[in-house]
PAKETOR-628682 format. One record per atom (N, C-alpha, C): residue number from 1; x, y, z. Coordinates in nm, 3 decimals, m for minus. Atoms other than C-alpha are relative to their C-alpha. Last residue first. Layout:
BEGIN
+------+---------+---------+---------+
| resi |      xx |      yy |      zz |
+------+---------+---------+---------+
|  NUM |       X |       Y |       Z |
...
+------+---------+---------+---------+
END
This chain:
BEGIN
+------+---------+---------+---------+
| resi |      xx |      yy |      zz |
+------+---------+---------+---------+
|   71 |   0.058 |  m0.037 |  m0.128 |
|   71 |   0.730 |   0.652 |  m1.073 |
|   71 |  m0.149 |  m0.002 |  m0.005 |
|   70 |   0.091 |  m0.114 |   0.014 |
|   70 |   0.884 |   0.465 |  m1.362 |
|   70 |  m0.063 |   0.027 |   0.135 |
|   69 |   0.116 |   0.001 |  m0.089 |
|   69 |   1.188 |   0.247 |  m1.341 |
|   69 |  m0.085 |   0.121 |  m0.029 |
|   68 |   0.032 |  m0.131 |  m0.057 |
|   68 |   1.427 |   0.181 |  m1.627 |
|   68 |  m0.120 |  m0.013 |   0.091 |
|   67 |  m0.031 |  m0.013 |  m0.142 |
|   67 |   1.543 |  m0.179 |  m1.670 |
|   67 |  m0.026 |   0.137 |   0.060 |
|   66 |  m0.128 |  m0.069 |  m0.012 |
|   66 |   1.566 |  m0.182 |  m2.051 |
|   66 |   0.035 |   0.026 |   0.147 |
|   65 |  m0.102 |   0.068 |   0.078 |
|   65 |   1.200 |  m0.267 |  m2.098 |
|   65 |   0.129 |   0.080 |   0.009 |
|   64 |   0.021 |  m0.011 |   0.144 |
|   64 |   1.008 |  m0.094 |  m1.823 |
|   64 |   0.109 |  m0.079 |  m0.069 |
|   63 |  m0.117 |   0.010 |   0.088 |
|   63 |   0.995 |  m0.194 |  m1.459 |
|   63 |  m0.043 |   0.012 |  m0.145 |
|   62 |   0.033 |   0.069 |   0.125 |
|   62 |   0.727 |  m0.080 |  m1.216 |
|   62 |   0.122 |   0.005 |  m0.090 |
|   61 |  m0.033 |  m0.081 |   0.117 |
|   61 |   0.859 |   0.004 |  m0.872 |
|   61 |  m0.034 |  m0.080 |  m0.125 |
|   60 |  m0.120 |   0.035 |   0.076 |
|   60 |   0.681 |  m0.197 |  m0.605 |
|   60 |   0.020 |   0.093 |  m0.120 |
|   59 |   0.001 |  m0.085 |   0.119 |
|   59 |   0.433 |  m0.017 |  m0.379 |
|   59 |   0.125 |  m0.029 |  m0.083 |
|   58 |   0.137 |  m0.049 |   0.021 |
|   58 |   0.346 |  m0.259 |  m0.099 |
|   58 |  m0.012 |   0.077 |  m0.131 |
|   57 |   0.088 |   0.117 |   0.010 |
|   57 |   0.668 |  m0.463 |  m0.098 |
|   57 |  m0.142 |   0.044 |  m0.036 |
|   56 |  m0.015 |   0.056 |   0.133 |
|   56 |   0.869 |  m0.147 |  m0.175 |
|   56 |  m0.085 |  m0.126 |  m0.020 |
|   55 |   0.069 |  m0.090 |   0.092 |
|   55 |   0.735 |   0.019 |   0.140 |
|   55 |   0.005 |  m0.057 |  m0.142 |
|   54 |  m0.069 |  m0.122 |   0.041 |
|   54 |   0.856 |  m0.278 |   0.341 |
|   54 |  m0.088 |   0.082 |  m0.094 |
|   53 |  m0.087 |   0.020 |   0.117 |
|   53 |   0.636 |  m0.530 |   0.521 |
|   53 |   0.069 |   0.132 |  m0.034 |
|   52 |  m0.119 |   0.071 |  m0.042 |
|   52 |   0.453 |  m0.564 |   0.853 |
|   52 |   0.094 |  m0.033 |  m0.114 |
|   51 |   0.000 |   0.132 |   0.062 |
|   51 |   0.113 |  m0.472 |   0.707 |
|   51 |   0.122 |  m0.084 |   0.040 |
|   50 |   0.122 |   0.068 |  m0.046 |
|   50 |   0.070 |  m0.178 |   0.944 |
|   50 |  m0.008 |  m0.142 |  m0.054 |
|   49 |  m0.021 |   0.041 |  m0.140 |
|   49 |   0.432 |  m0.082 |   0.877 |
|   49 |  m0.121 |  m0.076 |   0.053 |
|   48 |  m0.096 |   0.110 |   0.000 |
|   48 |   0.366 |  m0.081 |   0.501 |
|   48 |   0.025 |  m0.051 |   0.141 |
|   47 |   0.073 |   0.117 |   0.050 |
|   47 |   0.055 |   0.134 |   0.547 |
|   47 |   0.092 |  m0.122 |   0.001 |
|   46 |   0.097 |   0.039 |  m0.104 |
|   46 |   0.243 |   0.383 |   0.762 |
|   46 |  m0.073 |  m0.128 |  m0.040 |
|   45 |  m0.077 |   0.067 |  m0.105 |
|   45 |   0.529 |   0.387 |   0.509 |
|   45 |  m0.091 |  m0.045 |   0.114 |
|   44 |  m0.032 |   0.134 |   0.049 |
|   44 |   0.285 |   0.467 |   0.230 |
|   44 |   0.078 |  m0.081 |   0.102 |
|   43 |   0.124 |   0.075 |  m0.009 |
|   43 |   0.158 |   0.759 |   0.437 |
|   43 |   0.021 |  m0.143 |  m0.050 |
|   42 |   0.029 |   0.032 |  m0.140 |
|   42 |   0.514 |   0.886 |   0.489 |
|   42 |  m0.129 |  m0.080 |   0.018 |
|   41 |  m0.092 |   0.103 |  m0.053 |
|   41 |   0.587 |   0.843 |   0.115 |
|   41 |  m0.028 |  m0.028 |   0.148 |
|   40 |  m0.133 |  m0.055 |  m0.016 |
|   40 |   0.277 |   1.038 |   0.011 |
|   40 |   0.090 |  m0.113 |   0.054 |
|   39 |  m0.047 |  m0.052 |  m0.128 |
|   39 |  m0.018 |   0.828 |  m0.090 |
|   39 |   0.136 |   0.067 |  m0.010 |
|   38 |  m0.136 |   0.051 |  m0.019 |
|   38 |  m0.174 |   0.798 |  m0.435 |
|   38 |   0.058 |   0.061 |   0.126 |
|   37 |  m0.082 |  m0.096 |  m0.072 |
|   37 |  m0.548 |   0.833 |  m0.481 |
|   37 |   0.136 |  m0.065 |   0.022 |
|   36 |   0.066 |  m0.127 |   0.030 |
|   36 |  m0.796 |   0.659 |  m0.710 |
|   36 |   0.073 |   0.114 |   0.069 |
|   35 |  m0.085 |  m0.088 |   0.080 |
|   35 |  m0.563 |   0.359 |  m0.708 |
|   35 |  m0.074 |   0.123 |  m0.053 |
|   34 |   0.061 |  m0.002 |   0.133 |
|   34 |  m0.832 |   0.123 |  m0.576 |
|   34 |   0.073 |   0.091 |  m0.097 |
|   33 |   0.009 |   0.138 |   0.048 |
|   33 |  m0.619 |   0.042 |  m0.270 |
|   33 |  m0.051 |  m0.003 |  m0.144 |
|   32 |  m0.136 |   0.044 |   0.031 |
|   32 |  m0.534 |   0.412 |  m0.227 |
|   32 |  m0.002 |  m0.142 |  m0.058 |
|   31 |  m0.041 |  m0.077 |   0.118 |
|   31 |  m0.899 |   0.519 |  m0.248 |
|   31 |   0.140 |  m0.041 |  m0.044 |
|   30 |   0.061 |   0.063 |   0.118 |
|   30 |  m0.983 |   0.235 |  m0.008 |
|   30 |   0.032 |   0.075 |  m0.128 |
|   29 |  m0.070 |   0.128 |   0.020 |
|   29 |  m0.732 |   0.369 |   0.245 |
|   29 |  m0.058 |  m0.071 |  m0.123 |
|   28 |  m0.130 |  m0.030 |   0.060 |
|   28 |  m0.875 |   0.720 |   0.201 |
|   28 |   0.078 |  m0.129 |  m0.028 |
|   27 |   0.020 |  m0.039 |   0.139 |
|   27 |  m1.233 |   0.600 |   0.259 |
|   27 |   0.134 |   0.027 |  m0.070 |
|   26 |   0.034 |   0.119 |   0.077 |
|   26 |  m1.135 |   0.414 |   0.575 |
|   26 |  m0.013 |   0.035 |  m0.148 |
|   25 |   0.143 |   0.024 |   0.017 |
|   25 |  m0.970 |   0.724 |   0.715 |
|   25 |  m0.021 |  m0.123 |  m0.089 |
|   24 |   0.046 |  m0.067 |   0.121 |
|   24 |  m0.608 |   0.693 |   0.820 |
|   24 |  m0.149 |  m0.028 |  m0.014 |
|   23 |   0.082 |  m0.116 |  m0.038 |
|   23 |  m0.522 |   0.604 |   1.181 |
|   23 |  m0.036 |   0.086 |  m0.122 |
|   22 |  m0.057 |  m0.119 |   0.064 |
|   22 |  m0.253 |   0.371 |   1.044 |
|   22 |  m0.067 |   0.129 |   0.044 |
|   21 |  m0.143 |  m0.013 |  m0.029 |
|   21 |  m0.321 |   0.079 |   1.279 |
|   21 |   0.061 |   0.129 |  m0.057 |
|   20 |  m0.022 |  m0.023 |  m0.144 |
|   20 |  m0.700 |   0.122 |   1.278 |
|   20 |   0.147 |   0.025 |   0.031 |
|   19 |   0.056 |  m0.131 |  m0.034 |
|   19 |  m0.726 |   0.163 |   0.901 |
|   19 |   0.029 |   0.032 |   0.146 |
|   18 |  m0.095 |  m0.096 |   0.056 |
|   18 |  m0.495 |  m0.135 |   0.845 |
|   18 |  m0.045 |   0.141 |   0.035 |
|   17 |  m0.117 |   0.006 |  m0.089 |
|   17 |  m0.716 |  m0.338 |   1.081 |
|   17 |   0.108 |   0.097 |  m0.048 |
|   16 |   0.032 |  m0.078 |  m0.120 |
|   16 |  m1.027 |  m0.225 |   0.890 |
|   16 |   0.115 |  m0.001 |   0.100 |
|   15 |  m0.032 |  m0.140 |   0.031 |
|   15 |  m0.863 |  m0.357 |   0.573 |
|   15 |  m0.030 |   0.088 |   0.121 |
|   14 |   0.109 |  m0.077 |   0.058 |
|   14 |  m0.878 |  m0.703 |   0.725 |
|   14 |   0.045 |   0.144 |  m0.025 |
|   13 |   0.025 |  m0.127 |  m0.066 |
|   13 |  m0.565 |  m0.909 |   0.780 |
|   13 |  m0.113 |   0.073 |  m0.073 |
|   12 |   0.132 |   0.017 |  m0.062 |
|   12 |  m0.526 |  m1.276 |   0.691 |
|   12 |  m0.040 |   0.124 |   0.081 |
|   11 |  m0.020 |  m0.010 |  m0.145 |
|   11 |  m0.155 |  m1.212 |   0.625 |
|   11 |  m0.131 |  m0.015 |   0.078 |
|   10 |  m0.100 |   0.099 |  m0.038 |
|   10 |  m0.188 |  m1.336 |   0.267 |
|   10 |   0.019 |  m0.003 |   0.152 |
|    9 |   0.060 |   0.134 |   0.014 |
|    9 |  m0.510 |  m1.138 |   0.226 |
|    9 |   0.096 |  m0.109 |   0.046 |
|    8 |   0.097 |   0.015 |  m0.110 |
|    8 |  m0.351 |  m0.818 |   0.364 |
|    8 |  m0.064 |  m0.140 |  m0.005 |
|    7 |  m0.078 |   0.026 |  m0.122 |
|    7 |  m0.058 |  m0.863 |   0.126 |
|    7 |  m0.092 |  m0.021 |   0.118 |
|    6 |  m0.067 |   0.130 |   0.014 |
|    6 |  m0.289 |  m0.895 |  m0.176 |
|    6 |   0.078 |  m0.036 |   0.127 |
|    5 |   0.100 |   0.106 |  m0.018 |
|    5 |  m0.512 |  m0.607 |  m0.062 |
|    5 |   0.064 |  m0.139 |  m0.006 |
|    4 |   0.057 |  m0.005 |  m0.135 |
|    4 |  m0.219 |  m0.370 |  m0.016 |
|    4 |  m0.095 |  m0.116 |   0.022 |
|    3 |   0.030 |   0.138 |  m0.040 |
|    3 |  m0.031 |  m0.474 |  m0.330 |
|    3 |  m0.062 |  m0.006 |   0.140 |
|    2 |  m0.038 |   0.031 |  m0.137 |
|    2 |  m0.009 |  m0.143 |  m0.511 |
|    2 |  m0.048 |  m0.140 |   0.035 |
|    1 |   0.063 |   0.118 |  m0.055 |
|    1 |   0.001 |  m0.064 |  m0.881 |
|    1 |   0.047 |  m0.021 |   0.144 |
+------+---------+---------+---------+
END
């Protein structure tokens, strides 16, 4: 699960601005938002920087019972 759209909404930022700042294709950014594609760490960092947040803010680790994280 990613929080790109949620963070963009809070910051009143359009997806087109993320596309412009990251220089990623619009279709690829939407594939990531819709979880049809998963970014590499450097690409995730570009998106996080464009949003002005940390990588973990955008792509939080999911927690399982017992505190284990899943990738």
